[in-house]
N, C-alpha and C positions, 0 to 999 in steps of 0.2 A: 314703244319702239321708236317714237319720235326722238328720244334722247340719243339713241344709237345713230340714227341718220344725221343728227346734228353734230355728233362727235367724230364721225368718220373722216370728213374732209380735213379738219385740223390735225388729226392724228396722222393721216397720210402725208400731209404737207410737212409736219414736223419730222417724220421718218425720212422723207426725201431730203430735207434740209440737213439733217444730221449726216446722212450718207454723203451729201455734196461736200460738207465741211471736212469730213474724214478723208475723202478723196483728194481734196485740195491740200490738206496737211500732209498726207502720205506722198504726194507727188512733189513736194518741195525738197530740194536738195537732190541727192543721188548722183548717179554717173553723168547725167545731162546738165547738172547745175552749171558747170564751167562753160559749156557750149551756149546755154541760155544767157548767162551773164555776158559772154562775149558778144552775142548778137545784140543785146540791149545796149552795151557800151558802144558798139559800132553805129547803131542807129542814132544814139545821142551825139556822137562825134560828127556824123554827117549833118545832123540838124544844126549843131553849133557852127560848123564850117560854112554852111549855107547862110546862116544868120550873120556871121562875121564878114563874108564876102559881099553881102548885100544883094545876092540873087534872090528874087522872090520865089517863095515856095508855091507849089501848084495849088495848095489849099488856101493861100492868102490872096488869090487873084480877085 
């Protein structure tokens, strides 16, 4: 029975990891893709505008 207790944690972790990857893949795209892309583009634009204007970011103090 030691082999069963030795195999259970890796099998459980593998099953969890497979489920996580499937969830990530299924959530890509879909109706919210444009909204997510727009939010990322806006954040990048804000960061670039701050960098060009020379104002220090709160994280670089």
